[in-house]
C-alpha positions, 0 to 999 in steps of 0.5 A: 239336283240342280237344273243342269240334271248335275248334283250340286257342288261339294263344299271344299271341291275343286272344279274342272272346266269342261275339255272341248276338244279331246286331250289327244285329237285323232286326225284321219291319216293322209292317203299313202300315209301311215296313222302316223309317220314315223320320225326320222332315223337321224336329225342333226341339227347344228352340230360343232364340235371342239377339242380342247388342248390346253389354250388350244381350242381346235374346231372339229365340226361347224354348224352342221345339219342333216336329216337322214331317213329310215332306210337310207343308204347314205355315203359320208365323204370328206379327206383327213381332217375333214370332220368325217370321224368325228361326225361319225363319232357323234351318230354312233353316241361316242361322242358329245356334240359342244353345240347343237342336238342330235336325235336318232329316233325321235329321242334327243341324245344330249338328254341321255345318262351315260348308261341309256346311251350305251343301252341306246348304241347296243340296241340301234346300232351297229358298229363296223371299223376299219380295223375290224376291232375283232378279240385275237386268240377267240373264234369267230363266233365267240367275238360275233356274241359279245354284243350279245353277252354284255346285253345279257342274253343267255348262252345257248340264244347268243349262239343261236344268234351269232351262227346265223349272222354268221352265215347271212354273210358267208361265214358259216364254215368259220365259225371256229376260225380264229382273225388270225386265221382269217383273210381281212376281208373274211375279218371284215365279214365277221365284224359285220356279223357282230354289228347285226347279231343285236338286231339294229335298225342302223349300221355306221360303217368308218373306213370299212373298206379303208384296208381290204383289197378290190374284191373283198372291198366288193363283197363288202359294199354287197353285204352293207347292199344286201342290208339296206335292201331289208331295211335298215339304215346304213351310213358308211364313212369313206374317202373313196369316191368308188365307194361312196358312189354305191350308196343312194346319197353322198354328203361330203364335208370340207373342214368340218361343214357340208359342201355338198349333199347328192342324191344318187337314188331315190330312197325307196330304190334299191342301193346302185350295188344291188340294181347292178346284178339282178342277184347276190345270193351265188355269193355266198352258196358255197359258204352256206352249209 
């Protein structure tokens, strides 16, 4: 034995320096914080998008940087051609930025292949569009089941989760109605249920009230507010100031750049549409079984 009490090194054996500090250093959590703070829902860093049409280059976004925390309710506003739909496509992983970085839950989207992107969209993001995008001649129930079918969920589980999602948006009595048998507001509720059925952490809505009357618009906004109150991150694209005013934060795009960023309510506060009324349960009471 050596004087230090250790066995002598064997010939040819690799030696390793003694580690002075632990490989993973554990620090005491700050008061009010968890052991480790989770990354933001969305981080956009210096994102630009340029469409190339032959010899013509059309810039849609220029050096856009955003940080959206988990549980926020954000409206992105802008006139036609401002770049808000392009930004929506990038946030939803439907398109890639020309330059810059985009992270969802701390994961760099640009480093993911197509299969991983598809899986990310299906698990983490629920989409709601202006045109509803429902499959015609197919029941509301079958429309809502569709994302689960793509994910390989068994039929019985699909049916149960689709029924729960439709019931949560006040469509319990419309399971077997086709889109042509539903009003615009009802079709949008089915679209919201379809976005919810995979239990995503984030809802991306592109002009979801653009084809709705004022009453249906109010109903859909209340649903989004309820979802946000449950802890989901909601990002809403709109050109209507009244709709944007129901969010906690309003980001305005002008000519592909962020021109204004206003906080209307605290991150942990209830959305304005919920603060304006004590309860929304009466809206759907008659629709529940």
